[in-house]
N, C-alpha and C positions, 0 to 999 in steps of 0.2 A: 762590868757589872750588869749593864743593861742587856748585853747579849746573853748572859747567864739566865736572867729573868725570862727572856723571850724563849729560850730553850726549854725552861721548866714549864712555861705556860703551854707550849706546844705538846710537851709530853703529857701534861694533865688532860688536854683536850683529846689526845689519842686514847688514853685510858678510859675517859668518860664515854667516848664513842663506842669502843669495843665492849664496855660493860653494858651499854644500852642495847647493842645488837644482841649480846648474849641473853639479856633479859627478855627481849622480844621473842627470840628463838625459843626460850624456855616456855614462855606464855603460850606460844603457838602450839608447841608439842603437848603441853598440859591440856589445853582446851580440846585439841584433837582427840587425845586419849579419853577425856571425859565424855566427849560426844559419842565415841565408839562404845564406851561403857553404858551410856544411857540407852542405846538401842540394842545392846547385846542380848537382852532378855526378851525382846519383842518378837512377834511372829511376822515380820515384814515379808518373809518369803511366801506367806500364805495368801497375800493379797493377789487377786487375779484381775488385773485391769481389763476392762471390757469396753472397747470403743463403740459408741452408740451413734450411728450415722443418722442424720435428719436431712430430709430433702426439701425443707422449706427455707424461706429467706431468713429465718431466725438464726442469729449467730450462736452456734453450738459450742464454740471454743472459749466462751466466757469462763473465767476461773471458777465461779460458783456452780456452773453446770458441770464442769470437769470434776470438781470436788464431789458433787453428788454421785456421779457414776464411778469415779475412781476410788473414792474413800468412804463416802457415807453409806451407799447402798450397793457397793460392788459385791459380787459373789464371794462370800467369806470362807467357804469350804469347797472342796472338790466333791464330786458325786460319791466317792468312796472314802472320804475322810472319816476316820472312826468316831470322832467326837464333834458334836455341835454344841457350843456353850456360849450363847449370846451374853455379852457383858460379863462373862465368867460367873454369872449368878446361878444359872441352871445348866444342867448337862443332859444331853441325850446321846446315846451310843448306838452305833450300827451293829447289827448282828454279824456273825462271821459269814464268809462266802457270799458276799452280795453280788447280784447280777449286773448292776450298772456301774461302769468304771469311767466312762467318758460322757461328756454332755451331748445331748441329742441335737442341740441347735434347732434348725428349722424342721428337723424330723419330728419335733414335738410341737403340737399346736394347742392354742387356747381359744375357746369358742364362746362368743356372746351372740345371742339372738333375741329379737323381740318384735312384737307387732305394734308397739307403741312408738310414736315418732320421736319422743324426747327432744322436741324442737322449740320448746318454750324458753323464755329467759331463765337462765340459771341451770339449764339442762345441757346434756353433753353435745347435742346437735343444735343448740339454741343460737340466737343471733348475737349473743355477747359471750366473751370468754369468762369463765367462772373466776371469781376473785374473792379472797377472804375478807377484803374490805366490804364486800356485799354478802356476807356469810348467810344472812337470812334468806337470800334468794338461791343459794347453792342447793342443788338437788341431790339428795342422798344416794339414790340408785345410780345417778350419773357418776358419782365418785367411785362406786363399786366397779363400774365399767372402766373408768380411768385406771383404777388399781390393777385390773387384769392386763390392760395394755402396757402399763409401766413395768409390771413384773416380766412380761414377755420381752420388753426392750432390754431390761437389765441382764437377762440370761440368754438372749439371742433366739428365743422361740418365735414361731409363726403365730400371729394373732389374726383372728377373723371377727368381724361383726356382720351378722346377717339380718337384714330387715325382712321379716316374713309377713305373709298375709294371714288373716284370721280364718279359722274354720267356721262353717255355718252350723255344725252340729256338735262340736266338742271344743274343749279349751285349747288355746294355742300351744300349751306345753306339750301336747301330743305331737308337735312338729319335731320334738327333740330327737327321737331315734333316727328319723330320716336325715336330718341335718348333720348329726354326728357321723352317720354312716357315709354320707357323701364326702365329707371333709377327711375323715379317717383314712379313706382310700389313698390319699396323697401323702400320708405321714406314717411314721412308726408308732406313734401314740398321740392321743388327743385328750385334752381336759375340757369338760364342759363345766361351767360354774355360773350360778345365778348372779344377777346384778346386785342382790342383797348379801352377797358373800364376798370375802376378801382373802387374798393371800396375806397372812399376818406378818411373815418374816420375808421382806423383799430380798434380803441378802442370801436366802437359803435356796439353792438349786432344787428344782423339783425331782431331779434324778436321785438326790440324796433322800428325799422323802419316800420315793418308791423303794429304795433300798431299806429304809427304816421300817416301812410297812410290809416289806417282803413281797412287793408286787413284781411278779415275774412275767416277762413276755412269753415264756414258754408254757406257763400253767395258769395264768390269770387273764381272762378276757376283759372283764370289767372290775372296777373297785369302787365301792360306795360305802358311806358311813351310816351307821345306825342312827335312828332318831332317838330322843330321850326315852327312858323307860317309863312310859305312862300308858294307861289303858287306852286312851284315845289315839295313841300312836301305833296300835297293834292291828295286824290284819285279822281276818276271821279265824285264823288258826292260833292266835295268841302270841304271835311273834312280832317284835318291833319292826316297823318298816325300815327299809334302806332309803335314805333321803336322796332323791334323784336331782337335787339342786347342786350337787357336786359329784362328778364321777370321772374316772380315768378309764379310757378305752385303749386296748392294744390292737394293733393291726394284725389280726389272724382270722382264719376262716370261721372259727367258732364265734368270734365277736360279731361278725356280720349276720350270722344265723340268729344270735340272741337279739340283735337290733331289729331284724326283720320280724321276729316273733313279737317283740314289744310294739312295733309300729302297727301290726295287724290286730293286736289285742282287742281294741274297742270296736272293730268292724263287725257288721252283721254277718253271720254264717262263718265266722272265723274259728280258729283253734280253741279259743276260750269264750264260749257263748255268753257267759255271765259277765264278761269284762265290759260289755256295753254300759253297765251302770256307772263306770268310772269316766264316762265321757265328760261329764260336767262336775264342777266342784261344789257339792252340797256341804253344809256344815258337818264337820267330823269325817268327811270322806274326801281323800285326795284324788287326783285325776291320774295322770301318767304314773305317778308314784304308787297309787293304789293298784293299778293294773299290773305294774312291774312286781310289786311286793306280794300280791296275792296269787299271781299265776306264774309269771315268767321266771322269777328267781328260783322257784322250786324245780322247774324242769332243767335248770342249768346250774344247780347248786355247786358243782365241782369247779365251775369256771368263773365263779364270782367271788372276789375277795371282799370280806366284810371288815370295814375299818372302824376303829373305836370312835364312838360319838364324841368323847371328850377331846379328841385330837383333831377331828375333821368335820366337826359340826358344832353349832351353838355359839354362845357368848356368855361371859360371866354374869352379866346383869339379869339374865333369864332365870338364874338359880335353878337350873334344870339338871345339874350334874354334868353338863356338857359345856365346857368353857371355850371351845374353839382354839386349842393350843396352836395349831398350824393353819387351819382353815376356819375362819370366823364367819359364821352364818347367822345373820340377824333376821329371825322370823318376825320380830316385832321391833318397834323403835327404829324403823329403817332409815328415817331421815336424820334424826338427831345423833344417834349413836354412830351411824355411818360417817357423819361429819367428824366426830371425835376421833374415830379410829383412822380414817383416811387423812385427817388433818395432821396427825402425827407423822405420817409418811410423806406428805406433800405440804410442808409448812410454808408460811410466808409467800414469797413470790413463786415458789415451785408449782403451786396449783395453776396459776395463770400461765406459766411457761409451758407446763406439760399439756394443759388443755389446748393451748395454741398449736403445739406440735401434733396433738391428736387430730385436730381439724386439718392441719396443713398436710398431713400424710394420709388422709382418709382414703384416697384412691388406692392405697396399698392393701387395705384390709376390708373395706366396706363393700358388701355385695347385696344385691337383691335376691330373694329366694328364687325367682324365676331364672335368673342368670346362673345361680349355683346348680340348680337341678336340671339344667339343659343336658 
């Protein structure tokens, strides 16, 4: 009788064990299936991981840094992806037969230059790293500069910061054509962008934007955006200026010819004798932009791509009709609004980290004008 009970107990234990194993196996298979279903409709294959090497002692493999570059602000489309739809809320489509199909990498450069030192506390070359805990001291234009560098890091472009000397007889902005010409000779294309302007979509490759705007290396030497449609933004022929605070230059013979003509514009005895009036910035009269828009662009109209003001200039708070959809250019409110826009791209500890890296890798990109022009 006792033996029979023992046999029955062992049989019950075996059945319970087998049932438990089957239950666990079913749960594993079910969860695996649910996990696959969960990701079946996502676009995981569109993620383009981009390793960002830093040469400072800062530990770049921290999970929150990897997350930023691999998930938060990684390139979200390829240069020729037909649709760009951030957050699925808005959609922009590429035209057919686009010219740019692969990223340019270091063959595309982004240029900052200035004669101001920006070395006070809270500025990009200042004695302390910028931190949001000290937001009142953070310098707006320095955030614009940091935005340009960060955008170049995300997409693998070459970044330059050139410290220039001041002219004695004209505004420093007249250095622009010479600086661009010198750097463009080393690259396939270059972008110049003012420190009060931002790349709004850090995830969007610039090659995609060149496709969207139909900027062709074969037929376009320069590309610039219109200023808002106001009387005070018009040249003497009644046409809105092209804003020279953001421009795209292609490395071709015609481009260097245009840049040479622009550089010579304000000189005595030059090709455009009346251009000397644009040497200085009087109220209602721009300088390098005025000379370019009044004279140079008319001699090279077929080589210059005119970009929509609403997409490549301005900002919503100006209520000018130009909202800066892709390139946000703040002519006013440079400090406060730049903090708001850049703060959304570099929140929390990211500002401190990226500023640290900017300073730590400064030798890679910071040059003096005399060194560049040798």
